N, C-alpha and C positions, 0 to 999 in steps of 0.2 A: 546603470542601477547598481547600488550596493546590496550586499547580502541582507543587511539590516532593513533596508527599504523594501526589498522583495519579501522578507518575512512579514513585515507590517502590512504590505499590500495583500498578501495571501490571507492573513488573519482578518483584515477588514472586509475583504471580498466574501469570505465565508459568513461572517456575522451578518452582512447585508443580505446575502442569499438566504440564510436560515430564517431571517425575519420576514422575508418577502415571498417565500415559497411554501409557507405552512399549509396552504390549501392544497397545493400540488402533492406535498409529501403525505398528506392525510388521506389520499385516495385509496380505496380498498385494494387495488392491485399491489400496493406496497405493504399491506398489513401482514405481519408475521408475529408468532409467539416467541418471546425471548426465553432465556434460560429458566425463568420461573413462571412461565405460562402467562405472562402479561402481553397483551397485544400492542405492538409498537410499529411505526413505519420503519421498514428496512431500507437499505441502500441509501442512507444519508450520505454515503461516500460520493454520491452523484454531485453533491455540493462541493466536494474537494476537487473533482474534475472540472466543474464549471468555474471555480475560483482560479485554478491554475491556468485554464484557457483564457480567462478574462485578464489575468495579470500579464501573461505572455503577449496577448493581443494588444493590450494597452502599452506595454513596454515597446513592442515592435512599432506601433504608431508613433510614439515619442521619438524613437530612433530615426524613423523616416523623416519626421518634421525637423528635428534638430540637426541630425548628422547627414541626412540625405541618403542613408543606406542602413540596412539592418545589420546587426552583429550576430549572425546566425552561426554559432560555433557548433561542432558536432555534439558536444556535451549538452548544450541547451536544447537542441533538437531531440536528443536521446531521452532526456528527462520528460519532455512534453509528450513524446511518442509513447513511452511506456505507461505514463499516467493515463492517457486516453485509451490505449490498447488493452492494458490489463484491467482498467476500470470497466471497459465494455464487456470483456470476457467475464468479469465478476458479476456484472449486471445480468448477463444471460443466466448464470447459475442462481443468482438471487431470485429472479422472476420465474424461471422455468425448472429449476432443480427440484426433485422430489425428496431428496434427503435419504433415500433408501440405501444408496451405495456411498460409503464415506471412505476417505483416505485413498492413498495410492493403490493399495491392494483392492479396494472395492471397485474403483473406476476401471483399473486394468482388467480385473476379473470379469466385470460386466462386458467389456469389449470382447474378451475371449469367448464369452457366451453369445456373442452376436448382437449385443445391445450397446450403442454409444450413449453415454450419459453426458449431461451438460458439464459435469466435472471433468470428464475426459476431453471434451471440446476445449475447456479452459486450460487443461494441462498441455495438450498438444499445441493449441494456438499460442499459449504463453511461451512454450519452449521455442517455437518458431520466431516469435517477436524478440525473445531474449537473445537468440543467436544472431539475428539480423542487427540488433542494436550493438551487440558486442563487436561485430565486424565493423560497424560504423565507427566505433571508438578505438579499436585496437589494430585494425588493418588486416594483413593477410595471413599471419601464422595460424594454421588450422587449430592446433592444440590450444593456443592462447585464446582464440576466439571461442572455442567450445567451453573452456574453463570459465571465461568471462560470462558466456551465456548461462552457464550453470549457476553462477553467483546471482545473476538477475532473476532467473526463474525460481530458484530456491528461496531467495529473499522474499519474492512475491508470495510464494506458498507459505513461508513462515508467518507472514502477516495474517494469513487465513487460519493457520494452526493456533495462533494465540487469540483469535477472535472468539473466545468462549465466555467472556465476562465483560461487563461494561467498562470501557476505557482501556482494557488491557493491551490491545494491539497498538493503540495510539501511544500509550505510555512506553511500551517496549521500543517502539519505533523512535520516540523522542530521546530515549536513553542512547540508542544506537546513533542517532543524529549528531549528538554532541561531538564524539571523536571524528565523525565524517566532516562536520562543519569546520573543525580545526584543521583537518588534513586538506580540505578543499580551499579553505580560507576565502579569498576574494576572487578565486577563479570562476570560470564560466559555470562549472558544475555546482560550485558552492552557492552561487547566486540563484541558479535554477532550482536547486533543492530547497533553498530558504523559503521560496514561495510555497512549496508543498508543505514544508514544516509549519509555516504560519497558518495555512489552511487546516492542518491537523490539530493544532492548538485550538483553533476556533471551533472545531467539532467536538473537542473533549468535554466541555460542560454538558452538552445535550446527551452525549453517549454515557457519561457517568451518572447523570440524573435520570437515565432511562426514558428520555423523551423521544429517542430514536435509536436505531442500530446502524453501525457503520456498514455492515454487510460485506460480502466478498468484493463488492464494487470498490469500496474505500480501502479495505484491508490489503487487497492485491495491488492496487495502485500505489499505496503508501510504501509497501514493502519493495515493490519493483523500483521505485524512485531511489530508495536507499541503496538498492543493489547496483543501480547504474553509477551512482557516485562512488561507491566502493570500487567498481571496475575502473572508473576514470582516474582515481587518485592513488590507488595502491598498486605496487609493482607485481610482477608475475608470481613470485613466491607467496606474497600476501594474498593474492587472489586465489591461489591454489589452497592455501590454508583456510580461507573463508569458505570456499566451496566445500571443503572437506567437513568443516564444522557444521555447516548448514545441511549437508547431506546426512551426516550422522544424526542430527536432531530430527530430520524428516523421517528417517527410518525408525528412530526411537519412538516417535509419536505413534507409530503403528501398534506398539505394544505397551506404551506407558502414557498415562494421562498427565498432561502438563498441569491441568487444574489441580490434580491431587498432589503433585509435587509442590506446587506453589502453596497450597493450603497447609502442607506439612512442614514448611520451612518458615519460621516466624518473620524474618526480615522480608522475604518475598511476599508473604501474606500481607504484611503491613503496607507495602508499596501497592500491592494489588487492590487492597481495600480502600486506599486513600481517595477520598472524594466521592466514594460510592454511597448509594442509599443503604440503610440498614436492611438486613435480610428480611425483617418482618414489616418493611414499609409497604403501604398500600399501593 
């Protein structure tokens, strides 16, 4: 399968799922208030997970029929694994999180006070998955594996940090996807990520028009998939640089509102507002 075919397959899978699961997504358990107190279904990122699983399952079946054996590269397995694992951890937070403790400081502080939050479960579980996947991709050097794991985990968290306005996480991820797609080209990681990117594009209209919310389910899965491909395609110095930038942004988010920064910079504000409903829309 080519990257272009995987992208289209991911896009079509999400479109079909979005149109056929509206009754499921409308169930009260998924209802949440968005940034302007409108009630919407959250965790529409579940459709991203389902689309990627469907594309990879279909691709595997075709390989078995046509070639007689699957082409299961570590990069392909890694992308699917982080999409499912980080999506599941995000879903736990979407459905069970109370929102009282936010950010790294809030979740770690709650644990120090003897209370484990769903956010900390996501944090610790995501870190474990990220290191596991990094080891799968990079092999035995301990420092390299840890840095790679940091890239994946921090990229997943970055998806969550930007998920404060309709379409923002999907847009930021698609901007990051462009250089990664060029770097990965037609390699295994590029094809695997293309299916995720196609699914992300398919979710964008509903997210922008406030018919649903991506939720931590989709934001974490999308970010983690981008992180995996960064680890798989960039050399050790590049991975260290990416991890440093992501860590700096994560720490900065504890004291600075990304939404305020975006609103204060006209080009960023224009991109952020592109395709969204007017602020006074019903």
